[in-house]
C-alpha positions in Angstrom: -4.4 -36.0 1.5 -2.2 -33.3 3.0 -2.7 -31.9 6.5 -4.3 -28.8 5.4 -7.0 -30.8 3.4 -7.6 -32.9 6.4 -8.1 -29.8 8.6 -10.5 -28.4 6.2 -12.5 -31.6 5.6 -12.8 -32.4 9.4 -13.4 -29.0 10.9 -16.8 -28.6 12.1 -16.9 -25.0 11.1 -16.1 -25.7 7.5 -18.7 -24.2 5.0 -18.5 -25.2 1.3 -17.3 -22.4 -0.8 -20.5 -22.1 -2.9 -22.6 -21.7 0.3 -20.3 -18.9 1.4 -20.6 -17.0 -1.9 -24.5 -17.4 -1.9 -24.5 -16.0 1.6 -22.2 -13.1 0.5 -24.3 -12.4 -2.7 -27.6 -12.1 -0.4 -26.1 -10.2 2.4 -23.3 -8.0 1.0 -22.9 -7.5 -2.7 -23.7 -9.8 -5.7 -21.7 -7.5 -7.9 -18.6 -8.0 -5.8 -18.7 -11.8 -6.1 -19.2 -11.5 -9.9 -16.3 -9.1 -10.1 -14.0 -11.4 -8.2 -14.9 -14.4 -10.3 -14.2 -12.4 -13.5 -10.7 -11.3 -12.1 -9.9 -14.8 -11.0 -9.9 -13.7 -7.3 -12.9 -16.0 -6.2 -10.6 -17.5 -3.6 -11.6 -18.1 0.0 -8.6 -17.7 2.1 -7.7 -20.3 4.7 -4.6 -20.4 7.1 -2.4 -18.5 4.8 1.3 -18.3 5.9 4.6 -16.9 4.6 4.4 -15.8 0.9 1.4 -18.2 0.3 -2.4 -17.9 0.2 -4.1 -21.2 1.0 -7.8 -21.6 0.1 -10.5 -23.7 1.5 -9.8 -26.7 -0.8 -6.2 -26.9 0.2 -4.7 -25.2 -2.8 -1.7 -22.7 -2.4 -0.9 -19.6 -4.3 2.1 -17.3 -4.1 0.7 -14.0 -2.9 1.7 -11.2 -5.4 -0.9 -8.7 -3.9 0.1 -8.9 -0.2 -3.0 -6.7 0.6 -1.7 -3.9 -1.3 1.8 -4.2 0.1 0.6 -4.9 3.6 2.4 -8.2 4.1 6.0 -7.0 3.8 7.1 -9.6 6.3 4.8 -12.4 4.9 1.7 -13.8 6.3 1.6 -14.6 10.1 5.3 -13.6 10.9 5.8 -15.8 14.2 7.6 -12.9 16.1 4.8 -10.4 15.2 2.0 -13.0 15.9 3.5 -13.7 19.3 3.5 -10.1 20.2 -0.2 -9.7 19.2 -1.1 -12.8 21.3 0.7 -11.4 24.4 -0.5 -7.7 23.9 -4.1 -9.0 23.7 -3.8 -10.8 27.0 -2.0 -7.8 28.7 -3.6 -4.7 27.5 -6.6 -3.4 25.2 -7.5 -0.4 23.1 -6.8 2.1 25.8 -8.6 5.5 25.9 -7.7 7.2 22.6 -7.5 10.8 24.3 -5.0 9.6 27.0 -1.4 8.8 26.9 -0.1 5.4 27.3 3.3 3.8 27.4 2.4 1.8 24.4 1.6 5.1 22.3 4.7 6.8 23.6 7.1 3.8 22.8 5.7 3.3 19.3 5.9 7.1 18.6 9.6 7.2 19.6 10.6 4.0 17.9 8.8 5.0 14.6 10.4 8.5 14.6 13.9 6.8 14.9 13.0 4.3 12.2 11.8 6.9 9.6 14.7 9.2 10.6 15.4 12.8 9.5 13.1 15.6 10.7 9.9 13.5 10.4 9.6 12.9 14.2 6.0 13.6 15.1 3.3 11.1 14.7 -0.4 10.7 14.4 -1.9 7.2 14.3 -5.0 6.2 12.1 -6.7 3.1 11.0 -6.9 3.2 7.2 -5.1 4.9 4.4 -8.0 7.3 3.5 -8.2 8.5 7.0 -4.5 9.3 7.2 -4.7 11.3 4.1 -7.8 13.3 5.3 -5.9 14.0 8.6 -2.8 15.1 6.6 -5.0 17.4 4.5 -6.7 18.8 7.7 -3.3 19.5 9.3 -1.9 21.1 6.1 -4.9 23.4 5.9 -4.8 24.3 9.6 -1.0 24.9 9.8 -0.8 27.1 6.7 -4.2 28.7 7.0 -4.7 28.1 3.2 -7.2 25.9 1.5 -6.0 24.7 -1.9 -4.7 21.2 -2.2 -2.8 20.1 -5.4 -2.2 16.6 -6.4 -1.1 14.9 -9.6 -3.0 12.9 -12.2 -2.9 9.1 -11.8 -2.8 9.0 -8.0 -4.7 6.8 -5.6 -5.1 7.8 -1.9 -8.0 5.8 -0.5 -11.7 5.9 -0.1 -12.7 8.7 2.1 -13.4 12.5 1.6 -10.2 14.3 0.9 -8.5 11.1 -0.5 -11.2 10.4 -3.0 -11.2 13.9 -4.5 -7.5 13.6 -5.0 -7.5 10.2 -6.4 -8.0 9.4 -10.0 -11.2 7.2 -9.8 -13.6 5.9 -12.4 -16.4 6.5 -10.0 -15.8 10.1 -9.0 -18.7 11.1 -11.2 -21.1 9.1 -9.0 -20.2 11.2 -6.0 -19.0 14.6 -7.3 -16.1 16.6 -5.8 -16.6 15.9 -2.0 -14.1 18.6 -0.9 -13.5 22.1 -2.5 -10.1 23.6 -3.6 -8.7 20.5 -5.0 -6.6 20.8 -8.0 -4.9 18.0 -10.2 -1.9 18.8 -12.3 0.2 16.6 -14.7 2.4 14.0 -13.0 6.2 14.6 -13.0 5.8 18.0 -14.8 7.6 20.7 -12.8 6.3 23.3 -15.1 2.7 22.4 -14.5 3.5 22.2 -10.6 4.9 25.7 -10.8 2.0 27.1 -12.6 -0.5 25.8 -10.1 1.3 26.4 -6.9 0.4 29.7 -5.5 0.0 31.8 -2.2 -3.3 29.9 -1.4 -1.8 26.5 -1.7 -1.9 24.5 1.5 -0.1 21.4 0.2 1.1 19.6 -2.7 0.4 15.9 -2.5 1.7 12.8 -4.4 2.9 9.2 -4.3 6.6 9.1 -5.3 5.7 5.9 -7.0 2.2 5.5 -8.2 1.8 1.7 -7.5 -1.8 1.5 -8.9 -0.9 3.3 -12.1 1.7 1.0 -13.5 4.3 1.7 -10.8 4.9 5.0 -12.6 7.5 7.2 -10.7 8.7 10.7 -10.5 12.1 11.8 -11.2 14.6 13.0 -8.6 15.2 16.4 -10.2 11.5 16.9 -10.2 11.1 16.2 -6.4 14.0 18.4 -5.6 12.7 21.3 -7.6 9.3 20.8 -6.3 10.4 20.9 -2.7 11.9 24.3 -3.3 8.8 25.7 -4.9 6.6 24.5 -2.1 9.2 26.2 0.5 8.9 29.4 -1.5 5.2 29.7 -1.2 4.8 28.1 2.3 3.3 25.0 0.8 3.7 21.7 2.5 5.0 18.8 0.5 3.1 15.5 1.4 4.2 12.1 0.3 1.8 9.1 0.5 3.9 6.1 1.1 1.4 3.7 2.3 2.5 1.2 -0.4 6.0 2.0 -0.8 7.2 2.1 2.9 8.8 -0.4 5.2 11.4 -1.7 2.6 9.1 -2.2 -0.4 11.2 -0.1 -2.8 14.5 -1.5 -1.7 15.0 1.3 0.8 13.1 1.9 4.1 10.9 4.6 2.2 10.9 5.9 -1.2 11.9 9.3 0.1 15.2 7.6 1.0 15.6 6.4 -2.5 15.1 10.0 -3.7 16.9 11.7 -0.8 13.9 14.1 -0.6 12.1 14.6 2.7 8.5 15.8 2.7 7.0 17.9 5.5 4.2 15.1 6.1 4.5 11.4 5.1 1.8 8.8 5.3 2.6 5.3 6.2 0.6 2.2 5.7 -0.5 -1.2 7.2 2.9 -2.7 6.8 3.7 -1.0 10.2 2.1 -4.2 11.7 2.9 -6.7 9.0 -0.9 -7.0 8.5 -1.4 -8.4 12.1 -3.4 -5.4 13.3 -5.2 -2.5 11.5 -2.9 0.6 11.7 -1.8 3.6 9.4 -0.8 7.1 10.3 1.4 10.0 9.3 4.7 11.4 10.5 5.6 15.0 10.2 8.0 17.7 11.2 8.1 19.6 14.6 7.4 22.7 12.7 4.2 21.5 11.4 3.3 20.0 14.8 3.0 23.6 16.0 -0.6 23.6 15.0 -1.4 20.4 16.9 0.2 22.3 20.0 -2.5 24.9 19.6 -5.3 22.7 18.4 -4.7 19.3 19.9 -8.2 17.9 18.9 -8.4 18.5 15.1 -8.3 14.7 14.5 -9.6 12.1 16.8 -9.7 8.4 16.2 -11.1 5.8 18.6 -8.8 3.1 17.4 -5.9 5.3 16.2 -2.9 4.3 18.5 -4.6 1.3 19.8 -2.4 -0.1 22.5 -2.6 -3.6 21.3 -1.6 -2.3 18.0 1.0 -0.2 19.2 2.8 -3.2 20.8 2.6 -5.1 17.8 3.9 -2.2 15.6 6.8 -1.9 18.0 7.7 -5.6 17.6 7.3 -5.3 13.9 9.7 -2.4 13.7 12.3 -4.5 15.6 11.8 -7.3 13.1 12.4 -4.9 10.2 15.5 -3.4 11.8 16.8 -7.0 12.4 16.1 -8.3 9.0 16.6 -5.2 6.9 14.4 -6.8 4.2 15.2 -3.8 2.0 18.6 -5.2 1.3 17.4 -8.4 0.0 14.6 -6.6 -1.8 17.1 -4.6 -3.9 18.4 -7.9 -5.3 15.2 -9.8 -5.5 13.3 -6.8 -7.1 16.1 -6.4 -9.8 15.8 -10.1 -10.7 12.2 -9.8 -11.0 12.1 -6.7 -13.1 14.7 -8.0 -15.4 12.5 -11.2 -15.9 9.6 -9.0 -16.7 11.7 -7.1 -19.1 12.7 -10.4 -20.9 9.0 -11.4 -21.1 8.2 -8.0 -22.7 10.8 -8.6 -25.4 9.3 -12.0 -26.1 5.6 -10.7 -26.3 5.9 -7.2 -27.6 2.4 -7.6 -29.1 1.0 -8.1 -25.6 3.1 -6.0 -23.4 3.4 -2.3 -23.6 6.0 -1.7 -20.8 7.3 -2.8 -17.4 8.2 -0.6 -14.5 9.1 -0.8 -11.0 11.5 -0.4 -8.0 12.3 -3.1 -5.3 9.5 -5.5 -5.1 6.8 -3.3 -6.5 6.7 -3.8 -10.3 4.1 -3.8 -13.0 3.5 -5.1 -16.4 1.4 -2.8 -18.6 -0.4 -4.7 -21.3 -1.7 -3.4 -24.6 -5.3 -3.6 -23.2 -7.3 -4.2 -20.3 -8.8 -7.5 -21.4 -5.2 -9.1 -21.7 -4.4 -7.7 -18.2 -7.5 -9.3 -16.7 -6.8 -12.6 -18.7 -3.4 -12.5 -17.0 -4.8 -12.3 -13.7 -7.3 -15.2 -14.3 -4.6 -17.3 -15.9 -2.2 -16.7 -13.0 -4.6 -18.0 -10.6 -4.8 -21.3 -12.3 -1.0 -21.5 -12.5 -0.5 -20.9 -8.9 -0.3 -17.3 -7.9 -2.5 -14.3 -7.2 -2.0 -10.9 -8.8 -4.4 -8.0 -9.3 -4.7 -5.2 -11.9 -4.0 -1.5 -11.0 -6.9 0.4 -9.5 -5.9 3.5 -11.8 -4.4 1.8 -14.8 -6.4 -1.4 -15.5 -4.2 -2.4 -18.3 -1.4 -3.0 -15.8 -0.8 -5.8 -13.3 1.0 -5.1 -10.1 3.5 -7.5 -8.4 3.8 -7.1 -4.7 5.0 -10.3 -3.2 6.3 -10.3 0.4 9.7 -8.9 0.9 10.7 -12.3 2.5 10.4 -14.1 -0.7 13.6 -16.3 -1.2 15.5 -16.7 -4.4 14.1 -20.2 -4.8 10.6 -18.9 -4.4 11.2 -16.1 -6.7 12.6 -18.5 -9.3 9.5 -20.5 -9.1 7.4 -17.3 -9.3 9.2 -16.2 -12.4 8.6 -19.7 -14.0 4.9 -19.3 -13.2 4.9 -15.8 -14.8 6.4 -17.2 -17.9 4.0 -20.1 -18.0 1.1 -17.7 -17.8 2.3 -15.5 -20.6 2.7 -18.5 -22.9 -0.8 -19.7 -22.2 -2.0 -16.3 -23.0 0.0 -16.1 -26.1 -1.3 -19.4 -27.3 -5.0 -18.8 -26.4 
């Protein structure tokens, strides 16, 4: 019996998994529990660390989900964890309408980390809220109303974000926000035809992680930026899943060498140790905030404890430069996935990715789901895309070592062999 199992079986707070699931069904959502079981995700996390998820029974799984690219530095990075403990003892939320040293320090450090002209900051809590704030800013700054995005995007679960996303449940709620237009992805002719004098912003993910890791061409972004500038339209990048080293660069914008007017960043800013997202934007766009400072208020946005944790996390990113290693490990993983595709052309349609955000697109949704279920039995956790459910996305922590990656690739091969023989 290993130490983890001993802790699990002797801890007075331990509750059997089935009891927890029964309670969740009764109090929260029976459908969710059944959904998790069908996807091979009925794992109750317990003391996860590094690249691993540990369950209540003492089993370990390589985490290839990483809470949607949140755990770029792995679970419970010690330096970040220590900063959380000390910050919690020394400060608190602060008053969100007041300036604090923590907010100022993080704003300055983040502007330096991001680089370029994206030197102004607004902190939020979740991805959808950051998108909503960006859309409000774009409409306010330009005095225009139309928001254009591309097909296949996914931006979150709130008002503006839902309308701009490609969701199977949009018909249940209707279009929540008016003047939202969707055009074809990576099609500059479609973009030129849609953008007009009433367009406030053009919004996209440079890499659509939830859609088979589909990515735009550099020429498309360069021309799109020129068209937006011509019409006074703001260009917004959503980098909540591609930021902080995930693509083998600090941000996908650096890979493309194209700077937007507004860029969203995700929870990887605190390595998953504190809920924080936000957006960075240019001083030109900030002029609207100068005149209308209260257009977006968030009680926990810029939480002083979270700001300290984020500052320390940025220090760790700068010291480790995980994007350098990610270039190499990501190339190895993508090559392995391509080799697997060549072995199973009847099961796999394509593979795609950049850095350590990669996807296998299967020939149908059922095989993708079977892959996830089988993967769990082999020792790693992976999930289907939220937009393209025929794809499975790999997002392991950027700290994964070469030995760990080799082991993961063996598990992927074993999973595919089992599916092929089923």
